[in-house]
C-alpha positions in Angstrom: 30.5 -0.1 43.7 28.0 2.3 45.1 28.0 3.2 48.8 26.0 0.5 50.7 24.1 3.1 52.7 22.8 4.7 49.5 21.9 1.3 48.0 19.9 0.5 51.1 18.1 3.9 50.9 17.2 3.1 47.2 16.0 -0.4 48.3 13.5 1.2 50.6 11.8 2.6 47.5 12.7 0.3 44.6 13.1 -3.2 46.0 9.9 -4.3 44.2 11.7 -3.7 40.9 14.0 -6.7 41.7 13.1 -10.2 40.8 13.0 -12.9 43.5 16.6 -14.0 42.9 17.9 -10.4 42.9 16.1 -9.7 46.1 17.7 -12.7 47.7 21.2 -11.6 46.5 20.5 -8.1 47.7 19.7 -9.3 51.1 22.7 -11.6 51.4 25.1 -9.0 50.0 23.9 -5.6 51.2 22.0 -6.6 54.5 23.7 -9.7 55.7 27.2 -8.7 54.4 28.0 -12.0 52.8 30.9 -12.2 50.5 30.4 -12.8 46.8 31.9 -16.3 47.2 29.6 -17.2 50.1 26.6 -16.2 48.1 27.9 -18.1 45.1 28.2 -21.2 47.3 24.7 -20.8 48.6 23.2 -20.3 45.1 25.5 -23.0 43.6 26.7 -20.5 41.0 30.0 -18.7 40.2 31.3 -15.7 42.1 31.3 -13.8 38.8 27.6 -14.5 38.3 26.8 -13.1 41.8 29.0 -10.1 41.0 27.1 -9.4 37.8 23.8 -9.7 39.7 25.0 -7.2 42.4 26.0 -4.8 39.6 22.6 -5.2 38.0 20.9 -4.5 41.3 22.9 -1.2 41.6 22.0 -0.3 38.0 18.3 -1.0 38.6 18.2 1.2 41.6 20.1 4.0 39.9 17.9 3.9 36.9 14.7 3.9 39.1 16.0 6.9 41.0 17.0 8.7 37.8 13.5 8.3 36.4 11.3 8.5 39.5 13.4 10.5 41.9 11.5 9.2 45.0 14.5 9.3 47.3 15.4 12.8 46.3 11.8 13.9 46.7 11.5 12.4 50.1 14.7 14.0 51.2 13.4 17.3 50.0 10.1 16.8 51.8 12.0 15.9 55.0 13.9 19.2 54.8 10.7 21.3 54.6 8.3 19.6 57.0 8.5 18.9 60.7 9.5 15.5 62.1 5.9 14.5 63.0 4.5 15.3 59.6 7.4 13.5 57.9 6.7 10.4 60.1 3.1 10.4 59.1 4.1 10.7 55.4 6.3 7.6 55.8 3.5 5.7 57.6 1.1 6.5 54.9 3.5 5.3 52.3 3.9 2.0 54.2 0.1 1.5 54.4 -0.9 3.1 57.7 -4.3 4.7 57.4 -4.7 8.3 58.8 -8.1 8.8 57.3 -6.8 10.9 54.5 
C-alpha cells in the first residue's frame, strides 16, 4: 500500500474523482484509521470488498496524478515562490477571491 501521507496529499486534489462510497471508505480508512474489518462491519460487506475499494482509491489517485500532475506542480510552485504567495495560491484554489 502507498504511504498514507502521500494518499492524503493526493486526496487534497483528487477526492472529487471518487464516488460517494469511495469517499466514505477513504475517510474511514485514511483519515479515521479504521481497520478493514471495522469498515466492513459498518458497510455490511466483506473485508476483502473494502480492501479492493482501498486499492481502487489508491489507483484512482495515482492515475490522476500521473495524468494531471497537480501535486507535483504545486510542490514545484511552493519551491519557487515565497510563503505568502503560496498561501494566496492555495486560497484561490479553495475559492477565496483576491480580485484576480
